[in-house]
C-alpha positions in Angstrom: -35.7 9.1 -24.5 -36.1 5.4 -24.7 -32.5 5.5 -26.2 -30.9 7.1 -23.7 -30.4 4.7 -21.5 -28.7 2.4 -23.7 -26.5 5.5 -24.6 -26.2 5.9 -21.0 -24.4 2.1 -20.7 -22.4 2.2 -23.7 -20.9 5.3 -22.3 -20.1 3.8 -18.9 -18.9 0.3 -20.7 -16.8 2.8 -22.6 -14.8 3.4 -19.0 -14.0 0.0 -18.2 -10.4 0.0 -19.8 -9.6 3.7 -18.4 -10.8 2.4 -15.1 -8.8 -0.9 -15.3 -5.8 1.4 -16.5 -6.0 3.7 -13.5 -6.0 1.0 -11.0 -3.3 -1.0 -12.5 -1.0 1.8 -12.2 -2.2 2.5 -8.8 -1.3 -0.8 -8.0 1.9 -1.1 -9.8 3.4 2.5 -8.5 2.2 1.0 -4.8 3.8 -2.4 -5.5 7.4 -0.8 -5.9 6.9 1.4 -3.2 6.0 -1.8 -0.8 9.3 -3.4 -2.2 11.3 -0.8 -1.4 10.0 0.1 2.2 10.1 -4.2 2.9 13.9 -4.0 1.9 14.7 -0.8 4.0 12.8 -2.5 7.0 14.6 -5.9 6.4 17.9 -4.2 6.2 17.8 -2.2 9.3 15.9 -5.1 11.2 18.9 -7.1 10.1 21.9 -4.6 11.2 19.8 -4.4 14.8 19.1 -8.1 15.0 23.4 -8.6 14.1 24.0 -6.0 16.6 21.9 -7.8 19.3 23.3 -11.0 18.5 26.9 -9.7 18.9 25.9 -8.3 22.2 24.5 -11.7 23.2 27.7 -13.2 22.0 29.8 -10.9 23.8 27.9 -11.5 27.1 26.9 -8.1 27.2 23.2 -9.0 27.4 21.6 -12.3 28.3 19.3 -14.5 26.3 16.4 -12.6 28.2 17.5 -9.2 26.7 18.5 -10.2 23.6 14.6 -11.9 23.2 13.1 -8.6 24.2 15.2 -6.5 21.8 14.3 -8.6 19.1 10.6 -8.5 20.1 11.0 -5.0 20.5 12.1 -4.5 17.3 9.7 -6.7 15.4 7.0 -4.5 17.1 8.5 -1.5 15.9 8.6 -3.3 12.2 5.0 -4.0 12.5 4.3 -0.6 13.3 5.9 0.8 10.6 4.1 -1.7 8.2 0.8 -0.3 9.6 1.7 3.0 8.6 2.5 2.2 4.9 -1.2 0.4 5.0 -2.7 3.6 6.2 -0.9 5.7 3.5 -1.8 3.1 1.5 -5.5 2.9 2.1 -5.6 7.0 1.7 -4.2 6.8 -1.9 -6.8 4.4 -2.7 -9.3 6.4 -1.5 -7.6 8.9 -3.5 -8.1 6.4 -6.5 -11.9 5.3 -5.8 -12.6 8.9 -5.6 -11.1 9.7 -9.2 -12.8 6.9 -11.0 -16.3 8.1 -9.4 -15.5 11.6 -10.5 -14.5 10.1 -13.8 -17.8 8.0 -14.3 -19.8 11.3 -13.1 -18.4 13.3 -15.9 -19.3 10.8 -18.1 -22.7 10.6 -17.4 -23.2 14.2 -17.5 -21.7 14.6 -21.0 -24.3 11.8 -22.0 -27.1 12.8 -20.9 
């Protein structure tokens, strides 16, 4: 079966556009998700920092308390962003598995 190797190569090369489309779709969807998450986090952070600033201006807290509150809120934002990243990593592993399945099924059809 000397021609089988070329047939297999052609079938796998034929997957290029499908795989590119799968990954592009994934990236597009995740980008929108990240933009929305970033906007939500930014709005929440602005609201909290404004409140802390007002408390500082009204002398309800001192400069040290203000800095501690802002730093604590920033830490919380980092944790929320890491959580988003973790979800994205799991989704990326799903897309990688789909690519592997598509490649494997294509190979089985040719063989």
